[in-house]
N, C-alpha and C positions, 0 to 999 in steps of 0.2 A: 403524680401522675393525672392523664387529661383524662374525663371522665368518658365512657363508652359511646356516651349522648353526641358529645364534640364531633365523634369523627363524620365523615362525609356521606353522603347516600349519591351512591357510582348511580350514571344514566351510561348505561354498556350500548344503548342505542346510538351515543353525542361522537359527533366527529371529534370534540378533545380526546385525546389521551386520558387511558387513566388514572397516568401520573401526574397528567396536570390539573386534573379534578380533583385529585387529593392536596396536590401543592398549594392550589388557588384557593380551598376548602380551609387549609390549615393557615395558610399566609395571612387570610380575612381574619381568622378568629384572634392571629396572634397581635397585629396590628389594632384590631379592635381592644385589644385589651382581657378579651374571654379566653385566653391563655393566658394566665399572666407571667411574668418573673420566675424559669427556676422551675415551672412547670414541665414535669417529664413528660415525654411522648413516648406512646406504645414503641416496645423493641419491633426492630423489622419484621421478623419473624411473626411474631404477634398479630399486629396489624395488618401485615397480608392473608391473615387465616383470618381475619375478622372480615374483612373485607373480599374474601374469595378470588383474589387476587395473586398473581406472581410476585413472588418475595423482590425481586430487581425492580418491579413499578413501585412498592414502596422506597425501596432504595434511592433510585430516581429522584423521588419526591422528594425523599429529606436533602438529598445534595443538592436539588434547587434552595431551599431555605437554608441550605447551611452558604450557600453562592450568594444569596442574600443577605448576609447577615442575621436571622433572624433564627437559628438555633446553632447551636453548637454538638457536638460529638466527641466524647471523649472514652476511652478505653476504660469498661467498668464502671462508667456514668448511664451512658445511654443518650438520649439528644436532650438535651436540654434549651428552654425560651432563653436568649441572650437579653439582656435589660434593652427598653426600646428609648429612643429621645421621643421628644414630641413633636408632634407631625406626623409619626409611624416610622421613623428613620432609622435602622438599624446605629447603634455607638458603634463607633472606631475610634482608631485611636487618631489623634489631633495629627494634622496633617497628613496623612495617608489614604491617598484616593482608596478609593472602595474598590479597581478593578485589581489591586495590588493582592489584594486579599482574597482571588480569585485561590479557588484550594486547586489542586495537581491535575485533578483529570479532567477540566475542564481547559487548561494549559498546555499540559503534558509535562509529562518527565521525562521525555525520551531528547538522548542530548543532539544539538543540531551541529554535528557530524560533518553534513555536506559543507552548512555554512561557515563552519570553521575554517575546514579545508579550501574551499574554494575563495577566503580573502587572503589565501596564501600563494597565488598565485603571481609569484613574483617571475621580473625578467628572468631567463635562465635557469628556471626551475620546470624539469619534465616532472610534469602530475599525472599520475596513472588516477585521476579519484574518481573524474566524470564518465557513467556511462551513454555515452552520446555517441551517434552517428561518426564516424571517420571525416574529415573532410575530402578525401577522395576513394568511390565516385561522388562527385558535386552533383544534384540534379538540382540544380540552383541555375543554370541555363533556362533549359526542357521549363522547369519551374514559373520562371519568368515570362515566359511564351504563355503560359497556361492563364497566366494572373494576367494578362494582355487580352487575352481573347476571350475572358466571362467579363471583362469592364467596360462591356459594349452597351450595358445600360445600368447606368448608376442608380436608377430608383429600385430596382430590383437588388444589386449584390451590395447596396449597404441599408437596406433593410432589415427587420429584425431576425426574420425566417421563422418556420416552424419547430416549437421546443423540441421534437422526435428529431429532426435534422433536416438537413435536404433529399430531397424524396431521391431524383438520381445518382449520390452518392451512398442511401441506404439499400438503393436497390444493387449500385456496382460493389458492394461489402459484402451482399449478401450473393450474390452470381459468385464471387471468390471464395466467400465462406462453402458454399455448394458444393464447387470444387475440391474443395478440401475434402470433402466426406458427410459436411454437417448439411444433411440433404432438408430439416425441420429449420433451418433459420430462413426467412423471409423479411422483404423490405420491411413489414407492419412489425415485426419483434426486435427494431432497430433503433435503438436509440445514440446519436451523436455523440458527443461529451465533445468539451472543452481539457483532452489530457484523459489520459486513463485514470491516473490518480482518482481523480472527482468521482470517475466509476467506483471505485473502491471507497470514498465516504460515503458513497449515494448509497451501495448495496451494505457497508455497513449501519447504517443508521433506520434503512427498511427494514434489516434478516435480523436484527438481536438490537436490545436494550443495555444500558448499561445495568453492570452485573453480570450480563451473559455468560456464558462460556464459547468458545472457537477453538477451533485447531487450525492450528497453521505449520509451517514446514521451519524447520530449526538445522541449518541457518535461515532468515527468511531475505526478504526487500524491505530494508529501513524502513521508506516510503507507506508500506502497508502497515507495518510493527508501528510507526509513530498514527496514522490514522486511526488505527485500531483502540490506541490506548489514549488518545485522546478522548475517544466515545466512551471509555471507561470500559470497553470488554475485555476478558479475562483469557486470554490466551494459552493454551495447552500446548506444547514444543512436541513434533513426531520428528526423526531424526532422517534427511536427506544421504542418501550414498550417491556410487557412481551411476546407479538405476534411478537414481530420485527417488520420490518421495518413499517412505518406508510404510506399505499400505497395511502389512500384516499389524505396526503397530497404529496406525489408524483403527483398523478392528478390532485391535486390543480395547481401545479406547471408549468404543463405541459401545462394547458391553456394558460397560457401569458408568457413564456419563452419558448425556446428551446434549450436543454443542449446536449452536445452531446455527452456524455452517463450517466448513472445510475451506481454507484460502491454499492454493498450489499453483505455484508457476512449474509445469511439465517440461514444456519444452526453453532447450536453453537457459536453463534455473540461475537465476539473480538472487549470489553470488558464484555460485558453481561451476555453472557452465555444464551441468549433467540435463539430461533426457530422459523422461520417466519411459519405461520401455511398453511394449505391448502387452504384456500379460498384466502386469500393477494400472494400465491404464483399462482393460478390460473389469479388473478387479473394485477398484475404487470407485470405479462407473456403479457395478452390483452390491455391493456394499452401501452406496450412499442411496440407491433405490431401495433397499429393503429397508436401512434404518430411518428413511425419510429427513436425508440429512441434506440439503442444496450443498454442492459445491460452489464455489467461485471460484474459475478458471483466470486467474490471472496469465494471458500469453502475448506479450508485445514483441517474442520472438519466433512467434512460430513462424511466420512466411521467409525464417533464416535456414529451419532446419527441413529443410524438405521428407526427409528421412523418416521425421518421428513419428509418421503413423498419425489416424486422425484426431483432431483437438476431444477432448472431454464430452463436447457438448454432443458431438455427432453419436459418440455412445449412452447418453442419459441426457437428452433434451429437455424431456419434464423435471431434470434434478440439476441443472445448471445455468448461472449466470456466468455468459463469456465476457470478456474484459481484452481488450484490444484498444493500439495506437498508432500513428503513422510516426511518432516522435524516432522510434528507433531505425524505421527503414529511409524516410525521408529527412524529416529535422525537427529536433521538439519544441523550436519558434511556432508550428503550427500550432500547438495545442490544440490536434486531433488527434480525437481514436471514437471508440464504440464502445457498446453493450450489447449483446442480443440475451433473450431474457424470455423465458416463459411469459403466454399470456396472461395467466393466474398474477404475475408479481408485476407487471410491465410498466401498467396504472401508476402503481406506485412507487415505480422508479421514476416514471417521468415528473411525478409529481413535486419529488424531493428533486430535479436537476430543474425545474421551475424555478423552485424555489432559490439554487445558488446563482445563475447565470441567464434565465427568463429561455437562451438560446445560445449557442456555437455561431463565432460568426459566420456570417452565410457567404460571405467574400471569398474567405478561406477554403470553406467546401466545395464550393463550386470549384474555383482555381482545382482542390485538389480531386476531383472528379474530369475534367479534364485529362490532370497528369494519368490518371489511373487510363486512364484510355489511351493512352499518347505516347509515354513514355518509363513509367512504373515499373513495368516486368524486367525492362533489359537494364532498367537500373539495380532492384533486386539481385539481376543473376551476377552483375557486377560485385555489386555488395557482397555477398557470396563470398565470391573468388577473392575479395579484398583481406576479408576476417579469414579464412584461410591461411591466407600469405601473411599476413600479419601475426600469426599464432606460430607460422614455423621461423619466422624474424625472433619471435618471443623464446621459441626451445631452442635455437642454437643459440641465443645469447647467455641463456642459462646453463646450459650447457657447458661452456666456456669459463662462467662468470660466477657461478653460484655454486655454494659446497652441495653434494651431496646431502646433507639434514634439511637442507631446504628444497619443499619440495610443491611441486605443483601440478594440479592435479585437474583434471575434467576434458573433455573430447574438446578439439579444433572445433571451427566453425563460429563462433560467439563473439561476445563482447570480449568476456574475462576471465582473468587468472583466478582460482582460488589456489593459497599457495599456504603451507605449513610449516610452520616455523621449528626449528632444533627447539628440544624440551627447553633448555636453559635460556632459549632468545623471548621475550615477549613482545608483543607483536607493537605494543606503544613504545616501547625502549629502541624498537629498528626501524617505526616511523621517526621518530626527535631525531634520530642517527643519520638516518635518510634525510631527513629534511637539511641536516649542516650540510650536505654531500649536493645538494638540489635536484632530491625526489621524492615525490608523495603517494603518498596510497592512499587507502580509505583500511584502518585497522578494524580485525574480526570482532571486534563488543559490540559493531551497530548494526549486526545484523543475526542475534541472539535476542531474543525476550527476554529472559533471565540474564544468567550469566553464561559465560562461555565465550570463545574467539578470542582468548589469550595470545594463541600460539595460530591464527590465523590473521590471512590479510589476504585483501584483492585488487586486482590489476587491471584497469579498464585498458585493455590493449586501444582500443577505438580514440582513447582520449589526450594524442599525441603523434606526429609523424611517424612514417616508417624508420626515418634517422635515428629519431627519440629513444624506438623501444631498445636496442641496443644498449644506446648509452645508459638507459633510465633502469637497465635489467644490471648492468655494471655496475653502476652507485649504489644501487640496493646489497648486490652481493658484497660491496664494499663493508659497506656500514654492519653486515652479518660478520665479517673478518671482524671488523673491529669491535662489536660488541664481546663475541663469545669469551676472547680471553677475561674479561671483568666480570662476565657472571659465571664463573668458574672460579675465580680467587676466593 
């Protein structure tokens, strides 16, 4: 066992994180030979107690050492120093690059479902996979005019811009948030992002450390689940029903656990399309304030749900980090999102943002600002109507082509249909059968933290043309009909 005298003396006033101080101290000791081969490091909990730090801090430090090939961790034998080659480089198998041996938490074990299915976009296939804005109504003509109008000063639009974002855009976003009831949101409390998924990553890394627990909806957005998993966070799933997240379940978790944050998508939830009712919004805001646990409100579809009520940030402004994007209302290629957060955490989030990309494209931000002033509201109104129409087309096709046991749930108005398959038909098997008939969708397992989703699938009604909706649903119905006799044998 490593002598206690070799443990680091932590400088709690330093800007260097505590886990990094522990990691660097142990790394130097191992490479110098002070901690020789096969030395067993103290158990994580014991070391955390001796250093008076959170156990997750030690977990993070040890994982860095594992990633460097300096120690190995085995169940029952703890963490031990591995043999070192001359020059201080860890010993590795011949011909195996070091990055291949990174532990799963560094690269993620979450399946690349979207990537796999995107590769299957063959001619003639009707793909309900990607949650993108529909082709019609198209913002392209008016958006092109906006880009032209802001291009008069190349020295300006081709520069870096401010890390927190283009001030006129932040002002426009704040005004829109104020109109939705979030009176506390100001331009100085907003950071413009390169897509809202960047915001999820920034928040995950700023509010939690590897090994920490968080609360997530079940099912939930796969992109967020992947970010949380890659960052080593342990998700506690809470069920979603037709009225959104089960806030009573959140309350039950908070009686015995202290998660770092609560992640929720309260309006037109992905994948179920559910919208959290007013009572649950109020209750969730109340219990978050009482427990001192922040809410991460992911709201990419909020403007498409005008009857959803105020966002959570309007109800608990000091306890909510709000995320949204123009990817769903204009186009994902713009890569413009934003977050609104309390001043107490905003500076920390901004530093994370700077580490990612310094600043979001100023040219695109300026064009979006112009479009917000000239054509955006009319476009969003047309988009709401289009989403209602597409759901009507889907409902008609379902009534005609699907067996009663294949049920689609959720209100109209959003991007998605959340479908439950018959007990004898699994979603993966249905996907295989549907693909043979020229239709694709996303199977439900991608939306769950651990197990679940075997009998669920998501259809993105916006990913296809209007004419393809009915035909794609017919092909899926044919696949179900073909599968059911085989499953029953």
